[in-house]
N, CA, C, O and the ligand as a Tripos MOL2 file, in Angstrom:
@<TRIPOS>MOLECULE
protein
  281   279    71     0     0
PROTEIN
NO_CHARGES

@<TRIPOS>ATOM
      1 N         -28.3000    1.3260  -20.5270 N.3       1 MET1
      2 CA        -28.3330    1.7020  -19.1450 C.3       1 MET1
      3 C         -27.5310    0.6690  -18.2160 C.2       1 MET1
      4 O         -26.7110    1.0790  -17.3950 O.2       1 MET1
      5 N         -27.7900   -0.5900  -18.3770 N.am      2 THR2
      6 CA        -27.1240   -1.6090  -17.7390 C.3       2 THR2
      7 C         -25.5690   -1.4990  -18.1550 C.2       2 THR2
      8 O         -24.6410   -1.5380  -17.3480 O.2       2 THR2
      9 N         -25.4570   -1.3710  -19.3940 N.am      3 ARG3
     10 CA        -24.0590   -1.4390  -19.9180 C.3       3 ARG3
     11 C         -23.3070   -0.3430  -19.4010 C.2       3 ARG3
     12 O         -22.1750   -0.5680  -18.9740 O.2       3 ARG3
     13 N         -23.8320    0.9460  -19.3780 N.am      4 THR4
     14 CA        -23.3040    2.1140  -18.9040 C.3       4 THR4
     15 C         -22.8650    2.0040  -17.4140 C.2       4 THR4
     16 O         -21.7310    2.3000  -17.0390 O.2       4 THR4
     17 N         -23.8190    1.5710  -16.6270 N.am      5 ALA5
     18 CA        -23.5780    1.2520  -15.2690 C.3       5 ALA5
     19 C         -22.2590    0.4120  -15.0870 C.2       5 ALA5
     20 O         -21.3060    0.7880  -14.4040 O.2       5 ALA5
     21 N         -22.3250   -0.8270  -15.8160 N.am      6 ARG6
     22 CA        -21.1810   -1.7180  -15.4800 C.3       6 ARG6
     23 C         -19.8550   -1.0340  -15.9820 C.2       6 ARG6
     24 O         -18.8090   -1.2370  -15.3670 O.2       6 ARG6
     25 N         -19.8880   -0.2710  -17.0290 N.am      7 GLY7
     26 CA        -18.6680    0.3670  -17.5250 C.3       7 GLY7
     27 C         -18.1840    1.3780  -16.4410 C.2       7 GLY7
     28 O         -16.9940    1.4770  -16.1450 O.2       7 GLY7
     29 N         -19.1180    2.0850  -15.8950 N.am      8 ARG8
     30 CA        -18.6210    3.0420  -14.7920 C.3       8 ARG8
     31 C         -18.0080    2.2990  -13.5410 C.2       8 ARG8
     32 O         -16.9910    2.6890  -12.9670 O.2       8 ARG8
     33 N         -18.7280    1.2010  -13.1860 N.am      9 PHE9
     34 CA        -18.3010    0.4230  -12.0260 C.3       9 PHE9
     35 C         -16.8170   -0.0060  -12.3500 C.2       9 PHE9
     36 O         -15.9250    0.1780  -11.5220 O.2       9 PHE9
     37 N         -16.5960   -0.5400  -13.4910 N.am     10 ARG10
     38 CA        -15.1680   -1.0320  -13.8580 C.3      10 ARG10
     39 C         -14.2150   -0.0610  -13.7630 C.2      10 ARG10
     40 O         -13.1150   -0.3110  -13.2720 O.2      10 ARG10
     41 N         -14.5810    1.2800  -14.2770 N.am     11 TRP11
     42 CA        -13.6880    2.4650  -14.3400 C.3      11 TRP11
     43 C         -13.2200    2.7510  -12.8410 C.2      11 TRP11
     44 O         -12.0420    2.9490  -12.5440 O.2      11 TRP11
     45 N         -14.2500    2.7480  -11.9510 N.am     12 ARG12
     46 CA        -13.8920    3.2350  -10.5880 C.3      12 ARG12
     47 C         -13.1250    2.1610   -9.8740 C.2      12 ARG12
     48 O         -12.2560    2.4230   -9.0430 O.2      12 ARG12
     49 N         -13.4810    0.9050  -10.2320 N.am     13 THR13
     50 CA        -12.6550   -0.1660   -9.6470 C.3      13 THR13
     51 C         -11.1470   -0.2800  -10.0670 C.2      13 THR13
     52 O         -10.2880   -0.7670   -9.3320 O.2      13 THR13
     53 N         -10.9310    0.1810  -11.2310 N.am     14 LYS14
     54 CA         -9.5030    0.2180  -11.9420 C.3      14 LYS14
     55 C          -8.8120    1.2290  -11.1210 C.2      14 LYS14
     56 O          -7.7200    0.9860  -10.6070 O.2      14 LYS14
     57 N          -9.5370    2.5740  -10.9580 N.am     15 ILE15
     58 CA         -8.9020    3.6010  -10.2740 C.3      15 ILE15
     59 C          -8.4080    3.2470   -8.8980 C.2      15 ILE15
     60 O          -7.2680    3.5060   -8.5120 O.2      15 ILE15
     61 N          -9.3610    2.6190   -8.1510 N.am     16 ARG16
     62 CA         -9.1850    2.2660   -6.8450 C.3      16 ARG16
     63 C          -7.9570    1.4860   -6.5630 C.2      16 ARG16
     64 O          -7.1160    1.7360   -5.7000 O.2      16 ARG16
     65 N          -7.9730    0.3410   -7.5530 N.am     17 THR17
     66 CA         -6.8350   -0.8300   -7.3500 C.3      17 THR17
     67 C          -5.4620   -0.1710   -7.8190 C.2      17 THR17
     68 O          -4.3980   -0.7150   -7.5240 O.2      17 THR17
     69 N          -5.4980    0.8520   -8.4570 N.am     18 SER18
     70 CA         -4.2810    1.4480   -8.9540 C.3      18 SER18
     71 C          -3.6600    2.4690   -7.9000 C.2      18 SER18
     72 O          -2.4740    2.7980   -7.9110 O.2      18 SER18
     73 N          -4.5130    2.8840   -7.0780 N.am     19 LEU19
     74 CA         -3.7440    3.8060   -6.0460 C.3      19 LEU19
     75 C          -2.9050    3.0380   -4.9930 C.2      19 LEU19
     76 O          -3.2200    1.9900   -4.4290 O.2      19 LEU19
     77 N          -1.7700    3.7680   -4.8390 N.am     20 PRO20
     78 CA         -0.8940    3.0490   -3.8760 C.3      20 PRO20
     79 C          -1.4080    3.0450   -2.3920 C.2      20 PRO20
     80 O          -1.8720    4.0440   -1.8410 O.2      20 PRO20
     81 N          -1.2880    1.9350   -1.8670 N.am     21 TRP21
     82 CA         -1.9770    1.8300   -0.4620 C.3      21 TRP21
     83 C          -1.3780    2.7780    0.4920 C.2      21 TRP21
     84 O          -2.0460    3.3550    1.3490 O.2      21 TRP21
     85 N          -0.1250    2.9290    0.3330 N.am     22 PHE22
     86 CA          0.4410    3.8430    1.5830 C.3      22 PHE22
     87 C          -0.1910    5.2700    1.4480 C.2      22 PHE22
     88 O          -0.3280    5.9970    2.4320 O.2      22 PHE22
     89 N          -0.5410    5.6110    0.2760 N.am     23 LEU23
     90 CA         -1.1900    6.9570    0.1630 C.3      23 LEU23
     91 C          -2.6610    6.9070    0.7300 C.2      23 LEU23
     92 O          -3.1510    7.7980    1.4240 O.2      23 LEU23
     93 N          -3.3040    5.7400    0.3420 N.am     24 VAL24
     94 CA         -4.6760    5.5420    0.9940 C.3      24 VAL24
     95 C          -4.7910    5.5890    2.4100 C.2      24 VAL24
     96 O          -5.5900    6.2960    3.0230 O.2      24 VAL24
     97 N          -3.8020    4.6570    2.9990 N.am     25 ASN25
     98 CA         -3.7390    4.5740    4.3730 C.3      25 ASN25
     99 C          -3.3550    6.0580    5.1130 C.2      25 ASN25
    100 O          -3.9090    6.4520    6.1390 O.2      25 ASN25
    101 N          -2.4340    6.7000    4.4790 N.am     26 ARG26
    102 CA         -1.9630    7.9480    5.0950 C.3      26 ARG26
    103 C          -3.1420    8.8320    5.0660 C.2      26 ARG26
    104 O          -3.3990    9.4910    6.0730 O.2      26 ARG26
    105 N          -3.9210    8.9200    3.9670 N.am     27 GLY27
    106 CA         -5.0520    9.8230    3.9030 C.3      27 GLY27
    107 C          -6.1550    9.3670    4.8280 C.2      27 GLY27
    108 O          -6.8640   10.2690    5.2740 O.2      27 GLY27
    109 N          -6.4250    8.1380    5.1940 N.am     28 LEU28
    110 CA         -7.4290    7.7750    5.9930 C.3      28 LEU28
    111 C          -7.0110    7.8230    7.5370 C.2      28 LEU28
    112 O          -7.8550    8.0200    8.4110 O.2      28 LEU28
    113 N          -5.8250    7.6530    7.7810 N.am     29 ALA29
    114 CA         -5.3790    7.6530    9.0570 C.3      29 ALA29
    115 C          -4.5670    9.0170    9.5500 C.2      29 ALA29
    116 O          -4.3170    9.2560   10.7320 O.2      29 ALA29
    117 N          -4.2470    9.7600    8.5710 N.am     30 GLY30
    118 CA         -3.5430   10.8590    8.9240 C.3      30 GLY30
    119 C          -2.3380   10.8620    9.6820 C.2      30 GLY30
    120 O          -2.1110   11.7820   10.4690 O.2      30 GLY30
    121 N          -1.4300    9.7810    9.4940 N.am     31 LYS31
    122 CA         -0.4930    9.3300   10.3620 C.3      31 LYS31
    123 C           0.9210   10.1470    9.9410 C.2      31 LYS31
    124 O           1.8280   10.2970   10.7600 O.2      31 LYS31
    125 N           0.9890   10.6250    8.6430 N.am     32 GLY32
    126 CA          2.2000   11.3520    8.2990 C.3      32 GLY32
    127 C           3.4980   10.6930    8.5460 C.2      32 GLY32
    128 O           3.6940    9.5510    8.1300 O.2      32 GLY32
    129 N           4.4310   11.3770    9.2280 N.am     33 THR33
    130 CA          5.7370   10.6000    9.3810 C.3      33 THR33
    131 C           5.6900    9.9280   10.7950 C.2      33 THR33
    132 O           6.6870    9.2640   11.0760 O.2      33 THR33
    133 N           4.7830    9.9860   11.6470 N.am     34 ALA34
    134 CA          4.7010    9.4380   12.9690 C.3      34 ALA34
    135 C           4.8360    7.7950   12.7110 C.2      34 ALA34
    136 O           4.4250    7.2520   11.6860 O.2      34 ALA34
    137 N           5.4230    7.1580   13.7200 N.am     35 ASP35
    138 CA          5.6830    5.6540   13.7560 C.3      35 ASP35
    139 C           4.3560    5.2540   14.0530 C.2      35 ASP35
    140 O           3.7640    5.5900   15.0790 O.2      35 ASP35
    141 N           3.8010    4.3990   12.9870 N.am     36 CYS36
    142 CA          2.5620    3.6510   13.2480 C.3      36 CYS36
    143 C           2.4010    2.5850   14.3590 C.2      36 CYS36
    144 O           1.3400    2.1510   14.8080 O.2      36 CYS36
    145 N           3.7400    2.2280   14.7350 N.am     37 GLY37
    146 CA          3.7260    1.1990   15.8270 C.3      37 GLY37
    147 C           3.3620   -0.3130   15.3480 C.2      37 GLY37
    148 O           3.4810   -1.2440   16.1440 O.2      37 GLY37
    149 N           2.9540   -0.5000   14.1340 N.am     38 ASP38
    150 CA          2.5170   -1.7260   13.7300 C.3      38 ASP38
    151 C           2.9650   -1.8540   12.2220 C.2      38 ASP38
    152 O           2.1440   -1.9080   11.3070 O.2      38 ASP38
    153 N           4.2830   -1.8960   12.0390 N.am     39 HIS39
    154 CA          4.6860   -1.8400   10.5410 C.3      39 HIS39
    155 C           4.2520   -2.8950    9.6350 C.2      39 HIS39
    156 O           4.2540   -4.0740    9.9880 O.2      39 HIS39
    157 N           3.8850   -2.5150    8.4910 N.am     40 GLU40
    158 CA          3.5470   -3.6660    7.4020 C.3      40 GLU40
    159 C           4.3990   -3.3110    6.2260 C.2      40 GLU40
    160 O           4.2220   -2.3100    5.5310 O.2      40 GLU40
    161 N           5.4380   -4.3020    6.0330 N.am     41 TRP41
    162 CA          6.4910   -3.9060    5.0610 C.3      41 TRP41
    163 C           6.0810   -4.1720    3.6740 C.2      41 TRP41
    164 O           5.2450   -5.0460    3.4440 O.2      41 TRP41
    165 N           6.6750   -3.3970    2.6330 N.am     42 TYR42
    166 CA          6.7160   -3.6540    1.2690 C.3      42 TYR42
    167 C           8.0540   -3.3340    0.7150 C.2      42 TYR42
    168 O           8.8200   -2.5050    1.2070 O.2      42 TYR42
    169 N           8.2820   -4.0470   -0.3400 N.am     43 ASN43
    170 CA          9.6320   -3.9020   -1.0560 C.3      43 ASN43
    171 C           9.5830   -2.5320   -1.8340 C.2      43 ASN43
    172 O           8.9560   -2.5410   -2.8940 O.2      43 ASN43
    173 N          10.1080   -1.4890   -1.4740 N.am     44 ALA44
    174 CA         10.1600   -0.2950   -2.1420 C.3      44 ALA44
    175 C          10.8270   -0.1530   -3.4570 C.2      44 ALA44
    176 O          10.2990    0.3650   -4.4410 O.2      44 ALA44
    177 N          12.1990   -0.7190   -3.4000 N.am     45 ASP45
    178 CA         13.0210   -0.5540   -4.6330 C.3      45 ASP45
    179 C          14.0200   -1.7850   -4.8050 C.2      45 ASP45
    180 O          14.8290   -1.7690   -5.7340 O.2      45 ASP45
    181 N          13.9730   -2.6690   -4.0630 N.am     46 GLY46
    182 CA         14.8390   -3.8890   -4.0180 C.3      46 GLY46
    183 C          15.9990   -3.5140   -3.1090 C.2      46 GLY46
    184 O          16.9110   -4.3370   -3.0260 O.2      46 GLY46
    185 N          16.0850   -2.4300   -2.4470 N.am     47 GLU47
    186 CA         17.1770   -2.1400   -1.5820 C.3      47 GLU47
    187 C          16.6100   -1.7640   -0.2160 C.2      47 GLU47
    188 O          17.2440   -2.0800    0.7900 O.2      47 GLU47
    189 N          15.3750   -1.0620   -0.1160 N.am     48 VAL48
    190 CA         14.7130   -0.7020    0.9940 C.3      48 VAL48
    191 C          13.4480   -1.2630    1.1490 C.2      48 VAL48
    192 O          12.7890   -1.4560    0.1270 O.2      48 VAL48
    193 N          12.9920   -1.5550    2.2170 N.am     49 GLU49
    194 CA         11.5950   -1.9670    2.6310 C.3      49 GLU49
    195 C          10.9740   -0.7410    3.4390 C.2      49 GLU49
    196 O          11.5530   -0.1160    4.3270 O.2      49 GLU49
    197 N           9.7700   -0.5320    2.9920 N.am     50 CYS50
    198 CA          8.9310    0.6750    3.6930 C.3      50 CYS50
    199 C           7.7880    0.0890    4.4570 C.2      50 CYS50
    200 O           7.4500   -1.0850    4.3050 O.2      50 CYS50
    201 N           7.1980    0.9090    5.2740 N.am     51 CYS51
    202 CA          5.8360    0.5240    6.0450 C.3      51 CYS51
    203 C           4.7720    1.1920    5.2230 C.2      51 CYS51
    204 O           4.9030    2.3270    4.7650 O.2      51 CYS51
    205 N           3.6400    0.3830    5.0440 N.am     52 TYR52
    206 CA          2.6160    1.0550    4.3500 C.3      52 TYR52
    207 C           1.8090    1.9230    5.0310 C.2      52 TYR52
    208 O           0.9120    2.5420    4.4570 O.2      52 TYR52
    209 N           2.0690    2.0420    6.3470 N.am     53 HIS53
    210 CA          1.2670    3.0950    7.2070 C.3      53 HIS53
    211 C           1.9320    4.0900    7.6400 C.2      53 HIS53
    212 O           1.2840    5.0150    8.1300 O.2      53 HIS53
    213 N           3.3790    4.1850    7.5860 N.am     54 CYS54
    214 CA          3.9830    5.4200    8.0660 C.3      54 CYS54
    215 C           5.3390    5.7460    7.3810 C.2      54 CYS54
    216 O           5.9090    4.8170    6.8100 O.2      54 CYS54
    217 N           5.7680    6.6750    7.3830 N.am     55 ALA55
    218 CA          7.1500    7.1730    6.7430 C.3      55 ALA55
    219 C           8.2550    6.8800    7.6570 C.2      55 ALA55
    220 O           9.4150    7.0630    7.2860 O.2      55 ALA55
    221 N           7.9990    6.4690    8.7420 N.am     56 ALA56
    222 CA          8.9420    6.2300    9.7600 C.3      56 ALA56
    223 C           9.5430    4.8220    9.6380 C.2      56 ALA56
    224 O          10.6950    4.5370    9.9670 O.2      56 ALA56
    225 N           8.6310    3.9680    9.1260 N.am     57 GLY57
    226 CA          9.0890    2.5410    9.0250 C.3      57 GLY57
    227 C           9.9730    2.3880    7.7230 C.2      57 GLY57
    228 O           9.4610    2.4720    6.6060 O.2      57 GLY57
    229 N          11.2860    2.1650    7.9080 N.am     58 ARG58
    230 CA         12.0470    1.9150    6.7730 C.3      58 ARG58
    231 C          13.3030    0.9580    7.3320 C.2      58 ARG58
    232 O          13.9310    1.1940    8.3640 O.2      58 ARG58
    233 N          13.4970    0.0130    6.5800 N.am     59 ARG59
    234 CA         14.5380   -1.0030    6.7530 C.3      59 ARG59
    235 C          15.2210   -1.5670    5.5740 C.2      59 ARG59
    236 O          14.6630   -1.5520    4.4770 O.2      59 ARG59
    237 N          16.4900   -2.1030    5.7540 N.am     60 PRO60
    238 CA         17.1630   -2.6850    4.4990 C.3      60 PRO60
    239 C          16.2580   -3.8060    3.9550 C.2      60 PRO60
    240 O          15.5520   -4.4950    4.6920 O.2      60 PRO60
    241 N          16.3180   -3.9320    2.7280 N.am     61 TYR61
    242 CA         15.4380   -5.0160    1.9300 C.3      61 TYR61
    243 C          16.2420   -6.3780    2.2330 C.2      61 TYR61
    244 O          17.4550   -6.5310    2.0910 O.2      61 TYR61
    245 N          15.3600   -7.2840    2.6570 N.am     62 ASP62
    246 CA         15.6920   -8.7860    2.6580 C.3      62 ASP62
    247 C          14.6590   -9.7050    2.0920 C.2      62 ASP62
    248 O          13.5490   -9.7930    2.6180 O.2      62 ASP62
    249 N          15.0290  -10.4600    0.9260 N.am     63 PRO63
    250 CA         14.0140  -11.2910    0.4530 C.3      63 PRO63
    251 C          13.3200  -12.2230    1.2780 C.2      63 PRO63
    252 O          12.2150  -12.6530    0.9450 O.2      63 PRO63
    253 N          13.8860  -12.5620    2.3220 N.am     64 THR64
    254 CA         13.4780  -13.7580    3.3110 C.3      64 THR64
    255 C          12.2830  -13.0900    3.9610 C.2      64 THR64
    256 O          11.4120  -13.8310    4.4180 O.2      64 THR64
    257 N          12.1210  -11.5980    4.0700 N.am     65 HIS65
    258 CA         11.0900  -11.1510    4.8000 C.3      65 HIS65
    259 C           9.7120  -11.4770    4.0220 C.2      65 HIS65
    260 O           8.6440  -11.5920    4.6220 O.2      65 HIS65
    261 N           9.8400  -11.6050    2.6980 N.am     66 PHE66
    262 CA          8.7650  -11.8060    1.6960 C.3      66 PHE66
    263 C           8.6440  -13.3780    1.3870 C.2      66 PHE66
    264 O           7.7450  -13.7100    0.6140 O.2      66 PHE66
    265 N           9.4040  -14.2890    1.8830 N.am     67 ALA67
    266 CA          9.1820  -15.6120    1.3960 C.3      67 ALA67
    267 C           8.0130  -16.1570    2.1340 C.2      67 ALA67
    268 O           7.7560  -15.7520    3.2680 O.2      67 ALA67
    269 N           7.2280  -17.1440    1.4820 N.am     68 PRO68
    270 CA          6.1450  -17.8060    2.0890 C.3      68 PRO68
    271 C           6.5050  -18.5200    3.4010 C.2      68 PRO68
    272 O           7.4540  -19.2970    3.5000 O.2      68 PRO68
    273 N           5.6150  -18.1720    4.4630 N.am     69 ALA69
    274 CA          5.8540  -18.9620    5.7470 C.3      69 ALA69
    275 C           5.6310  -20.4570    5.6620 C.2      69 ALA69
    276 O           4.4760  -20.8040    5.4140 O.2      69 ALA69
    277 N           6.4340  -21.2860    5.8080 N.am     70 ASP70
    278 CA          5.9880  -22.7340    5.8680 C.3      70 ASP70
    279 C           5.7120  -23.2140    7.2400 C.2      70 ASP70
    280 O           5.3410  -24.3730    7.4260 O.2      70 ASP70
    281 ZN          4.6500    1.7660   10.2090 Zn       71 ZN71
@<TRIPOS>BOND
     1     1     2 1
     2     2     3 1
     3     3     4 2
     4     3     5 am
     5     5     6 1
     6     6     7 1
     7     7     8 2
     8     7     9 am
     9     9    10 1
    10    10    11 1
    11    11    12 2
    12    11    13 am
    13    13    14 1
    14    14    15 1
    15    15    16 2
    16    15    17 am
    17    17    18 1
    18    18    19 1
    19    19    20 2
    20    19    21 am
    21    21    22 1
    22    22    23 1
    23    23    24 2
    24    23    25 am
    25    25    26 1
    26    26    27 1
    27    27    28 2
    28    27    29 am
    29    29    30 1
    30    30    31 1
    31    31    32 2
    32    31    33 am
    33    33    34 1
    34    34    35 1
    35    35    36 2
    36    35    37 am
    37    37    38 1
    38    38    39 1
    39    39    40 2
    40    39    41 am
    41    41    42 1
    42    42    43 1
    43    43    44 2
    44    43    45 am
    45    45    46 1
    46    46    47 1
    47    47    48 2
    48    47    49 am
    49    49    50 1
    50    50    51 1
    51    51    52 2
    52    51    53 am
    53    53    54 1
    54    54    55 1
    55    55    56 2
    56    55    57 am
    57    57    58 1
    58    58    59 1
    59    59    60 2
    60    59    61 am
    61    61    62 1
    62    62    63 1
    63    63    64 2
    64    63    65 am
    65    65    66 1
    66    66    67 1
    67    67    68 2
    68    67    69 am
    69    69    70 1
    70    70    71 1
    71    71    72 2
    72    71    73 am
    73    73    74 1
    74    74    75 1
    75    75    76 2
    76    75    77 am
    77    77    78 1
    78    78    79 1
    79    79    80 2
    80    79    81 am
    81    81    82 1
    82    82    83 1
    83    83    84 2
    84    83    85 am
    85    85    86 1
    86    86    87 1
    87    87    88 2
    88    87    89 am
    89    89    90 1
    90    90    91 1
    91    91    92 2
    92    91    93 am
    93    93    94 1
    94    94    95 1
    95    95    96 2
    96    95    97 am
    97    97    98 1
    98    98    99 1
    99    99   100 2
   100    99   101 am
   101   101   102 1
   102   102   103 1
   103   103   104 2
   104   103   105 am
   105   105   106 1
   106   106   107 1
   107   107   108 2
   108   107   109 am
   109   109   110 1
   110   110   111 1
   111   111   112 2
   112   111   113 am
   113   113   114 1
   114   114   115 1
   115   115   116 2
   116   115   117 am
   117   117   118 1
   118   118   119 1
   119   119   120 2
   120   119   121 am
   121   121   122 1
   122   122   123 1
   123   123   124 2
   124   123   125 am
   125   125   126 1
   126   126   127 1
   127   127   128 2
   128   127   129 am
   129   129   130 1
   130   130   131 1
   131   131   132 2
   132   131   133 am
   133   133   134 1
   134   134   135 1
   135   135   136 2
   136   135   137 am
   137   137   138 1
   138   138   139 1
   139   139   140 2
   140   139   141 am
   141   141   142 1
   142   142   143 1
   143   143   144 2
   144   143   145 am
   145   145   146 1
   146   146   147 1
   147   147   148 2
   148   147   149 am
   149   149   150 1
   150   150   151 1
   151   151   152 2
   152   151   153 am
   153   153   154 1
   154   154   155 1
   155   155   156 2
   156   155   157 am
   157   157   158 1
   158   158   159 1
   159   159   160 2
   160   159   161 am
   161   161   162 1
   162   162   163 1
   163   163   164 2
   164   163   165 am
   165   165   166 1
   166   166   167 1
   167   167   168 2
   168   167   169 am
   169   169   170 1
   170   170   171 1
   171   171   172 2
   172   171   173 am
   173   173   174 1
   174   174   175 1
   175   175   176 2
   176   175   177 am
   177   177   178 1
   178   178   179 1
   179   179   180 2
   180   179   181 am
   181   181   182 1
   182   182   183 1
   183   183   184 2
   184   183   185 am
   185   185   186 1
   186   186   187 1
   187   187   188 2
   188   187   189 am
   189   189   190 1
   190   190   191 1
   191   191   192 2
   192   191   193 am
   193   193   194 1
   194   194   195 1
   195   195   196 2
   196   195   197 am
   197   197   198 1
   198   198   199 1
   199   199   200 2
   200   199   201 am
   201   201   202 1
   202   202   203 1
   203   203   204 2
   204   203   205 am
   205   205   206 1
   206   206   207 1
   207   207   208 2
   208   207   209 am
   209   209   210 1
   210   210   211 1
   211   211   212 2
   212   211   213 am
   213   213   214 1
   214   214   215 1
   215   215   216 2
   216   215   217 am
   217   217   218 1
   218   218   219 1
   219   219   220 2
   220   219   221 am
   221   221   222 1
   222   222   223 1
   223   223   224 2
   224   223   225 am
   225   225   226 1
   226   226   227 1
   227   227   228 2
   228   227   229 am
   229   229   230 1
   230   230   231 1
   231   231   232 2
   232   231   233 am
   233   233   234 1
   234   234   235 1
   235   235   236 2
   236   235   237 am
   237   237   238 1
   238   238   239 1
   239   239   240 2
   240   239   241 am
   241   241   242 1
   242   242   243 1
   243   243   244 2
   244   243   245 am
   245   245   246 1
   246   246   247 1
   247   247   248 2
   248   247   249 am
   249   249   250 1
   250   250   251 1
   251   251   252 2
   252   251   253 am
   253   253   254 1
   254   254   255 1
   255   255   256 2
   256   255   257 am
   257   257   258 1
   258   258   259 1
   259   259   260 2
   260   259   261 am
   261   261   262 1
   262   262   263 1
   263   263   264 2
   264   263   265 am
   265   265   266 1
   266   266   267 1
   267   267   268 2
   268   267   269 am
   269   269   270 1
   270   270   271 1
   271   271   272 2
   272   271   273 am
   273   273   274 1
   274   274   275 1
   275   275   276 2
   276   275   277 am
   277   277   278 1
   278   278   279 1
   279   279   280 2
@<TRIPOS>SUBSTRUCTURE
     1 MET1         2 RESIDUE 1 A MET
     2 THR2         6 RESIDUE 1 A THR
     3 ARG3        10 RESIDUE 1 A ARG
     4 THR4        14 RESIDUE 1 A THR
     5 ALA5        18 RESIDUE 1 A ALA
     6 ARG6        22 RESIDUE 1 A ARG
     7 GLY7        26 RESIDUE 1 A GLY
     8 ARG8        30 RESIDUE 1 A ARG
     9 PHE9        34 RESIDUE 1 A PHE
    10 ARG10       38 RESIDUE 1 A ARG
    11 TRP11       42 RESIDUE 1 A TRP
    12 ARG12       46 RESIDUE 1 A ARG
    13 THR13       50 RESIDUE 1 A THR
    14 LYS14       54 RESIDUE 1 A LYS
    15 ILE15       58 RESIDUE 1 A ILE
    16 ARG16       62 RESIDUE 1 A ARG
    17 THR17       66 RESIDUE 1 A THR
    18 SER18       70 RESIDUE 1 A SER
    19 LEU19       74 RESIDUE 1 A LEU
    20 PRO20       78 RESIDUE 1 A PRO
    21 TRP21       82 RESIDUE 1 A TRP
    22 PHE22       86 RESIDUE 1 A PHE
    23 LEU23       90 RESIDUE 1 A LEU
    24 VAL24       94 RESIDUE 1 A VAL
    25 ASN25       98 RESIDUE 1 A ASN
    26 ARG26      102 RESIDUE 1 A ARG
    27 GLY27      106 RESIDUE 1 A GLY
    28 LEU28      110 RESIDUE 1 A LEU
    29 ALA29      114 RESIDUE 1 A ALA
    30 GLY30      118 RESIDUE 1 A GLY
    31 LYS31      122 RESIDUE 1 A LYS
    32 GLY32      126 RESIDUE 1 A GLY
    33 THR33      130 RESIDUE 1 A THR
    34 ALA34      134 RESIDUE 1 A ALA
    35 ASP35      138 RESIDUE 1 A ASP
    36 CYS36      142 RESIDUE 1 A CYS
    37 GLY37      146 RESIDUE 1 A GLY
    38 ASP38      150 RESIDUE 1 A ASP
    39 HIS39      154 RESIDUE 1 A HIS
    40 GLU40      158 RESIDUE 1 A GLU
    41 TRP41      162 RESIDUE 1 A TRP
    42 TYR42      166 RESIDUE 1 A TYR
    43 ASN43      170 RESIDUE 1 A ASN
    44 ALA44      174 RESIDUE 1 A ALA
    45 ASP45      178 RESIDUE 1 A ASP
    46 GLY46      182 RESIDUE 1 A GLY
    47 GLU47      186 RESIDUE 1 A GLU
    48 VAL48      190 RESIDUE 1 A VAL
    49 GLU49      194 RESIDUE 1 A GLU
    50 CYS50      198 RESIDUE 1 A CYS
    51 CYS51      202 RESIDUE 1 A CYS
    52 TYR52      206 RESIDUE 1 A TYR
    53 HIS53      210 RESIDUE 1 A HIS
    54 CYS54      214 RESIDUE 1 A CYS
    55 ALA55      218 RESIDUE 1 A ALA
    56 ALA56      222 RESIDUE 1 A ALA
    57 GLY57      226 RESIDUE 1 A GLY
    58 ARG58      230 RESIDUE 1 A ARG
    59 ARG59      234 RESIDUE 1 A ARG
    60 PRO60      238 RESIDUE 1 A PRO
    61 TYR61      242 RESIDUE 1 A TYR
    62 ASP62      246 RESIDUE 1 A ASP
    63 PRO63      250 RESIDUE 1 A PRO
    64 THR64      254 RESIDUE 1 A THR
    65 HIS65      258 RESIDUE 1 A HIS
    66 PHE66      262 RESIDUE 1 A PHE
    67 ALA67      266 RESIDUE 1 A ALA
    68 PRO68      270 RESIDUE 1 A PRO
    69 ALA69      274 RESIDUE 1 A ALA
    70 ASP70      278 RESIDUE 1 A ASP
    71 ZN71       281 GROUP 0 **** ****
């Protein structure tokens, strides 16, 4: 019983953490292609940065954007 419950919990956790956040955010907020007004960037492919929250947020990739702030 306990072992089964734990295994099911692990399985669900793995699924949730493997979901791309931009899909999760889009699904919850329903923002689609509108500008979210508060871009949060991620490195899409080493050339372009995209916003987690909307499809309107795109800019050229710059590694300094992701450097730790001192
Ligand atoms: Zn955005």
